[in-house]
N, CA, C and O atoms as a CHARMM CRD file, in Angstrom:
* protein
*
  264
    1    1 UNK  N      0.51700  -1.40400  -0.25800 PROA 1      0.00000
    2    1 UNK  CA    -0.09900  -0.12600  -0.02500 PROA 1      0.00000
    3    1 UNK  C      1.57700   1.06900   0.03900 PROA 1      0.00000
    4    1 UNK  O      2.68400   0.91700   0.55700 PROA 1      0.00000
    5    2 UNK  N      0.96000   2.14500  -0.75000 PROA 2      0.00000
    6    2 UNK  CA     1.67800   3.92500  -0.91000 PROA 2      0.00000
    7    2 UNK  C      0.82700   4.07600   0.60700 PROA 2      0.00000
    8    2 UNK  O     -0.08500   3.51100   1.21100 PROA 2      0.00000
    9    3 UNK  N      2.05400   5.57400   0.83100 PROA 3      0.00000
   10    3 UNK  CA     1.42200   6.66200   1.12300 PROA 3      0.00000
   11    3 UNK  C      0.08000   6.99700   1.42300 PROA 3      0.00000
   12    3 UNK  O     -0.50900   7.30800   2.45800 PROA 3      0.00000
   13    4 UNK  N     -0.26500   6.83800   0.15900 PROA 4      0.00000
   14    4 UNK  CA    -1.43400   8.00000   0.31500 PROA 4      0.00000
   15    4 UNK  C     -2.67900   6.74500   0.62200 PROA 4      0.00000
   16    4 UNK  O     -3.75500   7.32600   0.76400 PROA 4      0.00000
   17    5 UNK  N     -2.84600   5.18900   0.76700 PROA 5      0.00000
   18    5 UNK  CA    -3.68700   4.75700   1.15700 PROA 5      0.00000
   19    5 UNK  C     -4.54600   3.55900   0.32600 PROA 5      0.00000
   20    5 UNK  O     -5.59200   3.05500   0.73500 PROA 5      0.00000
   21    6 UNK  N     -3.81700   3.20400  -1.01000 PROA 6      0.00000
   22    6 UNK  CA    -4.60500   2.61100  -1.93500 PROA 6      0.00000
   23    6 UNK  C     -3.05600   2.37400  -2.94500 PROA 6      0.00000
   24    6 UNK  O     -2.09200   3.07400  -3.25400 PROA 6      0.00000
   25    7 UNK  N     -3.46900   1.12200  -3.17200 PROA 7      0.00000
   26    7 UNK  CA    -1.99300   0.47500  -4.48100 PROA 7      0.00000
   27    7 UNK  C     -2.86100   0.22400  -5.33300 PROA 7      0.00000
   28    7 UNK  O     -3.22500  -0.94900  -5.24900 PROA 7      0.00000
   29    8 UNK  N     -3.76700   1.25000  -6.75600 PROA 8      0.00000
   30    8 UNK  CA    -4.19500   1.37400  -7.77100 PROA 8      0.00000
   31    8 UNK  C     -5.09200   1.90000  -7.30300 PROA 8      0.00000
   32    8 UNK  O     -5.50900   2.27100  -6.20600 PROA 8      0.00000
   33    9 UNK  N     -5.52900   1.87700  -9.01200 PROA 9      0.00000
   34    9 UNK  CA    -6.80400   2.72600  -8.96900 PROA 9      0.00000
   35    9 UNK  C     -7.29600   2.38000 -10.32100 PROA 9      0.00000
   36    9 UNK  O     -6.32400   2.46100 -11.07200 PROA 9      0.00000
   37   10 UNK  N     -8.21100   2.07800 -10.89300 PROA 10     0.00000
   38   10 UNK  CA    -8.61100   1.80200 -12.11800 PROA 10     0.00000
   39   10 UNK  C    -10.02700   3.11100 -13.04900 PROA 10     0.00000
   40   10 UNK  O    -11.07900   3.43000 -12.49500 PROA 10     0.00000
   41   11 UNK  N     -9.75200   3.42800 -13.95500 PROA 11     0.00000
   42   11 UNK  CA   -10.68700   3.59800 -15.30900 PROA 11     0.00000
   43   11 UNK  C    -11.53900   2.66200 -15.76700 PROA 11     0.00000
   44   11 UNK  O    -11.02300   1.59900 -16.11200 PROA 11     0.00000
   45   12 UNK  N    -12.53200   2.75600 -15.84800 PROA 12     0.00000
   46   12 UNK  CA   -13.69900   2.18000 -17.18200 PROA 12     0.00000
   47   12 UNK  C    -14.29600   2.98900 -18.15600 PROA 12     0.00000
   48   12 UNK  O    -15.44600   3.32500 -17.87200 PROA 12     0.00000
   49   13 UNK  N    -13.63500   3.60700 -19.75600 PROA 13     0.00000
   50   13 UNK  CA   -14.46100   4.24300 -20.18300 PROA 13     0.00000
   51   13 UNK  C    -16.06100   3.86200 -20.33400 PROA 13     0.00000
   52   13 UNK  O    -16.48200   2.81500 -20.82700 PROA 13     0.00000
   53   14 UNK  N    -16.86900   4.95000 -19.79800 PROA 14     0.00000
   54   14 UNK  CA   -18.31100   4.11800 -20.03700 PROA 14     0.00000
   55   14 UNK  C    -18.50600   4.45900 -21.64100 PROA 14     0.00000
   56   14 UNK  O    -19.25600   3.60400 -22.11100 PROA 14     0.00000
   57   15 UNK  N    -18.04300   5.52500 -22.76900 PROA 15     0.00000
   58   15 UNK  CA   -17.73600   5.76200 -24.59000 PROA 15     0.00000
   59   15 UNK  C    -16.94400   4.35800 -24.65700 PROA 15     0.00000
   60   15 UNK  O    -17.27900   3.21700 -24.97200 PROA 15     0.00000
   61   16 UNK  N    -15.20100   5.22200 -24.02300 PROA 16     0.00000
   62   16 UNK  CA   -15.16300   3.54000 -25.76900 PROA 16     0.00000
   63   16 UNK  C    -14.67400   2.27700 -25.04500 PROA 16     0.00000
   64   16 UNK  O    -14.48700   1.16900 -25.55000 PROA 16     0.00000
   65   17 UNK  N    -14.50900   2.63500 -23.82100 PROA 17     0.00000
   66   17 UNK  CA   -14.36600   0.77800 -23.22200 PROA 17     0.00000
   67   17 UNK  C    -13.41200   0.78900 -22.47200 PROA 17     0.00000
   68   17 UNK  O    -13.05000  -0.29600 -22.01700 PROA 17     0.00000
   69   18 UNK  N    -12.72100   1.95300 -22.11200 PROA 18     0.00000
   70   18 UNK  CA   -10.72800   2.43000 -22.34800 PROA 18     0.00000
   71   18 UNK  C    -10.87200   1.73600 -20.47200 PROA 18     0.00000
   72   18 UNK  O    -11.80000   1.94000 -19.69000 PROA 18     0.00000
   73   19 UNK  N     -9.70500   0.98600 -20.25900 PROA 19     0.00000
   74   19 UNK  CA    -9.47900   0.66000 -18.82400 PROA 19     0.00000
   75   19 UNK  C     -8.24700   1.46400 -18.56800 PROA 19     0.00000
   76   19 UNK  O     -7.27100   1.34000 -19.30800 PROA 19     0.00000
   77   20 UNK  N     -8.24900   2.15600 -17.70900 PROA 20     0.00000
   78   20 UNK  CA    -6.58900   3.19800 -17.11000 PROA 20     0.00000
   79   20 UNK  C     -6.71900   2.56400 -15.45100 PROA 20     0.00000
   80   20 UNK  O     -7.52000   2.69800 -14.52700 PROA 20     0.00000
   81   21 UNK  N     -5.42200   1.80000 -15.68800 PROA 21     0.00000
   82   21 UNK  CA    -5.03300   1.50100 -14.26600 PROA 21     0.00000
   83   21 UNK  C     -4.11400   2.48600 -13.59100 PROA 21     0.00000
   84   21 UNK  O     -3.09800   2.05500 -14.13600 PROA 21     0.00000
   85   22 UNK  N     -3.69200   3.41500 -12.87600 PROA 22     0.00000
   86   22 UNK  CA    -2.96600   3.72200 -11.66900 PROA 22     0.00000
   87   22 UNK  C     -2.59800   3.39900 -10.86200 PROA 22     0.00000
   88   22 UNK  O     -3.24200   2.65600 -10.12100 PROA 22     0.00000
   89   23 UNK  N     -0.96000   3.93300 -10.51100 PROA 23     0.00000
   90   23 UNK  CA    -0.28200   3.58300  -8.98200 PROA 23     0.00000
   91   23 UNK  C     -0.33400   4.56100  -7.68600 PROA 23     0.00000
   92   23 UNK  O     -0.12600   4.67100  -6.47800 PROA 23     0.00000
   93   24 UNK  N     -0.68900   5.06700  -8.65200 PROA 24     0.00000
   94   24 UNK  CA    -0.94900   7.27200  -7.64300 PROA 24     0.00000
   95   24 UNK  C     -1.74300   7.73800  -7.49600 PROA 24     0.00000
   96   24 UNK  O     -2.66600   6.95200  -7.28300 PROA 24     0.00000
   97   25 UNK  N     -2.10500   9.00800  -7.46300 PROA 25     0.00000
   98   25 UNK  CA    -3.32600   9.75200  -7.66200 PROA 25     0.00000
   99   25 UNK  C     -2.65600  10.85800  -8.61100 PROA 25     0.00000
  100   25 UNK  O     -3.02300  10.74200  -9.78000 PROA 25     0.00000
  101   26 UNK  N     -2.25200  11.32700  -8.50200 PROA 26     0.00000
  102   26 UNK  CA    -1.39500  11.48500  -9.65900 PROA 26     0.00000
  103   26 UNK  C     -1.51800  11.72200 -11.30900 PROA 26     0.00000
  104   26 UNK  O     -1.74500  12.69000 -12.03500 PROA 26     0.00000
  105   27 UNK  N     -1.27000  10.45600 -11.47700 PROA 27     0.00000
  106   27 UNK  CA    -1.23900   9.69100 -12.26800 PROA 27     0.00000
  107   27 UNK  C     -2.82800   9.25300 -12.73300 PROA 27     0.00000
  108   27 UNK  O     -3.25000   9.56700 -13.84600 PROA 27     0.00000
  109   28 UNK  N     -3.51400   8.62400 -11.92200 PROA 28     0.00000
  110   28 UNK  CA    -4.47000   8.78400 -12.15400 PROA 28     0.00000
  111   28 UNK  C     -5.63600   9.70000 -12.94200 PROA 28     0.00000
  112   28 UNK  O     -6.54700   9.42100 -13.72200 PROA 28     0.00000
  113   29 UNK  N     -5.04000  11.17600 -12.21700 PROA 29     0.00000
  114   29 UNK  CA    -5.91200  12.35300 -12.21600 PROA 29     0.00000
  115   29 UNK  C     -4.63500  12.69500 -13.77700 PROA 29     0.00000
  116   29 UNK  O     -4.25700  13.82600 -13.47300 PROA 29     0.00000
  117   30 UNK  N     -4.27600  12.52700 -14.41300 PROA 30     0.00000
  118   30 UNK  CA    -3.79700  12.38200 -15.03100 PROA 30     0.00000
  119   30 UNK  C     -4.05600  12.49700 -16.59900 PROA 30     0.00000
  120   30 UNK  O     -4.38800  13.33500 -17.43800 PROA 30     0.00000
  121   31 UNK  N     -3.53900  10.51700 -16.44100 PROA 31     0.00000
  122   31 UNK  CA    -4.43600  10.07000 -17.44600 PROA 31     0.00000
  123   31 UNK  C     -5.62100   9.76100 -17.31300 PROA 31     0.00000
  124   31 UNK  O     -5.92200   8.74300 -17.93700 PROA 31     0.00000
  125   32 UNK  N     -6.52200  10.28600 -16.68100 PROA 32     0.00000
  126   32 UNK  CA    -8.59700  10.27500 -16.85000 PROA 32     0.00000
  127   32 UNK  C     -8.15500  11.38100 -17.46100 PROA 32     0.00000
  128   32 UNK  O     -7.54600  11.07100 -18.48500 PROA 32     0.00000
  129   33 UNK  N     -8.21300  13.00000 -17.20600 PROA 33     0.00000
  130   33 UNK  CA    -8.30400  13.83800 -17.62500 PROA 33     0.00000
  131   33 UNK  C     -8.28700  13.62300 -19.13000 PROA 33     0.00000
  132   33 UNK  O     -9.18900  13.64900 -19.96700 PROA 33     0.00000
  133   34 UNK  N     -7.16700  13.43500 -19.20100 PROA 34     0.00000
  134   34 UNK  CA    -6.24600  13.25500 -21.15500 PROA 34     0.00000
  135   34 UNK  C     -7.23400  12.97100 -21.45000 PROA 34     0.00000
  136   34 UNK  O     -7.94600  13.85100 -21.93300 PROA 34     0.00000
  137   35 UNK  N     -8.02200  10.94000 -21.23700 PROA 35     0.00000
  138   35 UNK  CA    -8.37200  11.05600 -21.83100 PROA 35     0.00000
  139   35 UNK  C     -9.94900  11.10800 -22.01700 PROA 35     0.00000
  140   35 UNK  O    -10.59600  11.12600 -23.06400 PROA 35     0.00000
  141   36 UNK  N    -10.31800  11.12600 -20.88700 PROA 36     0.00000
  142   36 UNK  CA   -11.58100  12.83700 -21.31700 PROA 36     0.00000
  143   36 UNK  C    -11.37800  13.87600 -22.73100 PROA 36     0.00000
  144   36 UNK  O    -11.92800  13.81500 -23.83000 PROA 36     0.00000
  145   37 UNK  N    -10.21000  14.96400 -22.11500 PROA 37     0.00000
  146   37 UNK  CA   -10.06600  15.70200 -23.15400 PROA 37     0.00000
  147   37 UNK  C    -10.15200  15.41400 -24.55200 PROA 37     0.00000
  148   37 UNK  O    -10.83000  16.02400 -25.37900 PROA 37     0.00000
  149   38 UNK  N     -9.34600  14.35500 -24.75800 PROA 38     0.00000
  150   38 UNK  CA    -9.40000  13.37400 -25.68100 PROA 38     0.00000
  151   38 UNK  C    -10.85500  13.16800 -26.42700 PROA 38     0.00000
  152   38 UNK  O    -11.04800  13.12800 -27.64200 PROA 38     0.00000
  153   39 UNK  N    -11.79800  13.05100 -25.40400 PROA 39     0.00000
  154   39 UNK  CA   -13.54100  12.30700 -26.23100 PROA 39     0.00000
  155   39 UNK  C    -13.72400  13.99700 -26.76900 PROA 39     0.00000
  156   39 UNK  O    -14.10000  14.20700 -27.92200 PROA 39     0.00000
  157   40 UNK  N    -13.37700  15.32000 -25.68100 PROA 40     0.00000
  158   40 UNK  CA   -14.17900  16.08700 -25.69400 PROA 40     0.00000
  159   40 UNK  C    -13.94400  17.01900 -27.18800 PROA 40     0.00000
  160   40 UNK  O    -14.81100  17.62700 -27.81600 PROA 40     0.00000
  161   41 UNK  N    -11.97200  16.85300 -27.60900 PROA 41     0.00000
  162   41 UNK  CA   -11.49900  17.09800 -29.18400 PROA 41     0.00000
  163   41 UNK  C    -12.60600  16.43000 -30.32000 PROA 41     0.00000
  164   41 UNK  O    -13.15500  16.98300 -31.27300 PROA 41     0.00000
  165   42 UNK  N    -12.70300  15.09200 -29.85600 PROA 42     0.00000
  166   42 UNK  CA   -13.21300  14.71900 -31.39300 PROA 42     0.00000
  167   42 UNK  C    -14.34500  14.62000 -31.30300 PROA 42     0.00000
  168   42 UNK  O    -14.86300  14.07100 -32.27500 PROA 42     0.00000
  169   43 UNK  N    -15.29600  15.05700 -30.18200 PROA 43     0.00000
  170   43 UNK  CA   -17.18400  15.98600 -30.05600 PROA 43     0.00000
  171   43 UNK  C    -16.85900  16.76200 -31.00100 PROA 43     0.00000
  172   43 UNK  O    -17.40000  16.83100 -32.10400 PROA 43     0.00000
  173   44 UNK  N    -15.66900  17.58100 -30.47400 PROA 44     0.00000
  174   44 UNK  CA   -15.91800  18.91000 -31.17500 PROA 44     0.00000
  175   44 UNK  C    -15.03100  19.09300 -33.17500 PROA 44     0.00000
  176   44 UNK  O    -15.03800  20.03200 -33.97100 PROA 44     0.00000
  177   45 UNK  N    -14.55700  18.01200 -33.22700 PROA 45     0.00000
  178   45 UNK  CA   -14.24300  17.47300 -34.31000 PROA 45     0.00000
  179   45 UNK  C    -15.19200  18.10000 -35.68900 PROA 45     0.00000
  180   45 UNK  O    -16.38700  17.82400 -35.58400 PROA 45     0.00000
  181   46 UNK  N    -14.97200  18.56500 -36.42400 PROA 46     0.00000
  182   46 UNK  CA   -15.68700  18.07800 -38.33200 PROA 46     0.00000
  183   46 UNK  C    -15.59400  16.40000 -38.07200 PROA 46     0.00000
  184   46 UNK  O    -14.99000  15.72200 -37.24100 PROA 46     0.00000
  185   47 UNK  N    -16.75800  15.98100 -39.52600 PROA 47     0.00000
  186   47 UNK  CA   -16.45300  14.63600 -39.20700 PROA 47     0.00000
  187   47 UNK  C    -15.31700  14.19700 -40.22400 PROA 47     0.00000
  188   47 UNK  O    -15.02700  13.00100 -40.20400 PROA 47     0.00000
  189   48 UNK  N    -14.42600  15.27700 -41.38800 PROA 48     0.00000
  190   48 UNK  CA   -13.81500  14.82200 -42.21300 PROA 48     0.00000
  191   48 UNK  C    -12.47200  14.65200 -40.76100 PROA 48     0.00000
  192   48 UNK  O    -11.95900  13.53800 -40.66000 PROA 48     0.00000
  193   49 UNK  N    -11.97600  15.84400 -39.68500 PROA 49     0.00000
  194   49 UNK  CA   -11.17200  15.73300 -39.19300 PROA 49     0.00000
  195   49 UNK  C    -11.35100  14.13500 -38.20600 PROA 49     0.00000
  196   49 UNK  O    -10.26100  13.57700 -38.07500 PROA 49     0.00000
  197   50 UNK  N    -12.03100  13.70500 -37.82300 PROA 50     0.00000
  198   50 UNK  CA   -12.53500  12.38500 -37.24700 PROA 50     0.00000
  199   50 UNK  C    -11.67900  11.72800 -37.80900 PROA 50     0.00000
  200   50 UNK  O    -10.62100  11.22300 -37.43500 PROA 50     0.00000
  201   51 UNK  N    -12.87600  11.82000 -39.90600 PROA 51     0.00000
  202   51 UNK  CA   -12.10500  10.63800 -39.56800 PROA 51     0.00000
  203   51 UNK  C     -9.58300  10.04300 -40.88800 PROA 51     0.00000
  204   51 UNK  O     -8.76200   9.18700 -41.21800 PROA 51     0.00000
  205   52 UNK  N     -9.90700  11.20600 -40.88400 PROA 52     0.00000
  206   52 UNK  CA    -8.51700  11.44700 -40.68600 PROA 52     0.00000
  207   52 UNK  C     -8.05000  10.93700 -39.88600 PROA 52     0.00000
  208   52 UNK  O     -7.33000   9.96200 -40.10600 PROA 52     0.00000
  209   53 UNK  N     -8.37100  11.58500 -38.15600 PROA 53     0.00000
  210   53 UNK  CA    -8.04100  10.80300 -37.11200 PROA 53     0.00000
  211   53 UNK  C     -7.40400   8.93300 -37.15500 PROA 53     0.00000
  212   53 UNK  O     -6.39600   8.23300 -37.24100 PROA 53     0.00000
  213   54 UNK  N     -9.23400   8.90900 -36.99100 PROA 54     0.00000
  214   54 UNK  CA    -9.32100   7.11800 -37.30300 PROA 54     0.00000
  215   54 UNK  C     -8.22200   6.65300 -38.45800 PROA 54     0.00000
  216   54 UNK  O     -7.48900   5.66700 -38.37800 PROA 54     0.00000
  217   55 UNK  N     -8.28500   7.58300 -39.52800 PROA 55     0.00000
  218   55 UNK  CA    -7.13200   6.58700 -40.76600 PROA 55     0.00000
  219   55 UNK  C     -5.75000   6.28900 -39.51100 PROA 55     0.00000
  220   55 UNK  O     -5.27800   5.21600 -39.13500 PROA 55     0.00000
  221   56 UNK  N     -5.47900   7.37600 -39.20200 PROA 56     0.00000
  222   56 UNK  CA    -3.85600   7.19600 -38.60300 PROA 56     0.00000
  223   56 UNK  C     -3.84500   7.01300 -37.89700 PROA 56     0.00000
  224   56 UNK  O     -2.91400   7.62600 -37.37400 PROA 56     0.00000
  225   57 UNK  N     -4.59000   6.12900 -36.86600 PROA 57     0.00000
  226   57 UNK  CA    -4.57600   5.45200 -35.69500 PROA 57     0.00000
  227   57 UNK  C     -4.60800   4.11600 -36.69800 PROA 57     0.00000
  228   57 UNK  O     -3.71600   3.30300 -36.45400 PROA 57     0.00000
  229   58 UNK  N     -5.35900   3.83500 -37.60500 PROA 58     0.00000
  230   58 UNK  CA    -5.14700   2.65000 -37.83700 PROA 58     0.00000
  231   58 UNK  C     -4.16000   2.09900 -38.31900 PROA 58     0.00000
  232   58 UNK  O     -3.71600   0.97100 -38.10600 PROA 58     0.00000
  233   59 UNK  N     -3.72700   3.07700 -39.12400 PROA 59     0.00000
  234   59 UNK  CA    -2.62500   3.47500 -39.97200 PROA 59     0.00000
  235   59 UNK  C     -0.75100   2.92800 -38.51100 PROA 59     0.00000
  236   59 UNK  O      0.21800   2.17200 -38.44900 PROA 59     0.00000
  237   60 UNK  N     -1.31800   3.81900 -37.89200 PROA 60     0.00000
  238   60 UNK  CA    -0.75600   3.23800 -37.23700 PROA 60     0.00000
  239   60 UNK  C     -0.40600   1.51800 -35.89300 PROA 60     0.00000
  240   60 UNK  O      0.64100   0.90700 -35.67700 PROA 60     0.00000
  241   61 UNK  N     -1.41600   1.37200 -35.48600 PROA 61     0.00000
  242   61 UNK  CA    -1.95500   0.16200 -35.73700 PROA 61     0.00000
  243   61 UNK  C     -1.45500  -0.77600 -36.41700 PROA 61     0.00000
  244   61 UNK  O     -0.61800  -1.52500 -35.91200 PROA 61     0.00000
  245   62 UNK  N     -1.78100  -0.88200 -37.41100 PROA 62     0.00000
  246   62 UNK  CA    -1.15100  -1.55200 -38.99400 PROA 62     0.00000
  247   62 UNK  C      0.24700  -2.02300 -38.28400 PROA 62     0.00000
  248   62 UNK  O      0.36600  -3.19200 -37.91700 PROA 62     0.00000
  249   63 UNK  N      1.44500  -0.94100 -38.08000 PROA 63     0.00000
  250   63 UNK  CA     2.35700  -1.22800 -38.23700 PROA 63     0.00000
  251   63 UNK  C      2.71500  -1.03800 -36.84600 PROA 63     0.00000
  252   63 UNK  O      3.87800  -1.21200 -36.48000 PROA 63     0.00000
  253   64 UNK  N      1.81600  -0.70200 -36.06700 PROA 64     0.00000
  254   64 UNK  CA     2.34700  -1.80700 -34.47300 PROA 64     0.00000
  255   64 UNK  C      2.92500  -3.42300 -34.51600 PROA 64     0.00000
  256   64 UNK  O      3.83700  -4.00700 -33.93100 PROA 64     0.00000
  257   65 UNK  N      1.57700  -3.95300 -35.84600 PROA 65     0.00000
  258   65 UNK  CA     1.64900  -5.11100 -35.86500 PROA 65     0.00000
  259   65 UNK  C      2.14000  -6.05100 -36.67700 PROA 65     0.00000
  260   65 UNK  O      1.86400  -7.25000 -36.64500 PROA 65     0.00000
  261   66 UNK  N      3.11400  -5.31500 -37.65000 PROA 66     0.00000
  262   66 UNK  CA     3.50500  -6.03700 -38.73800 PROA 66     0.00000
  263   66 UNK  C      4.30700  -5.77000 -38.50900 PROA 66     0.00000
  264   66 UNK  O      5.28500  -6.11500 -39.17300 PROA 66     0.00000
């Protein structure tokens, strides 16, 4: 157990299913805020930009898997 009183915290996004595990409160807050901000940015983006971002993400997944 850490000095903060817990070993880890988990977050499960209800929108995309992403699971985040953190071992400190600072890490948890940073990662969850970044995840929520990413959703906010996608929501505010045009359909064309969202499609381009998806293309880039899929290309990166393909690159990593090959």
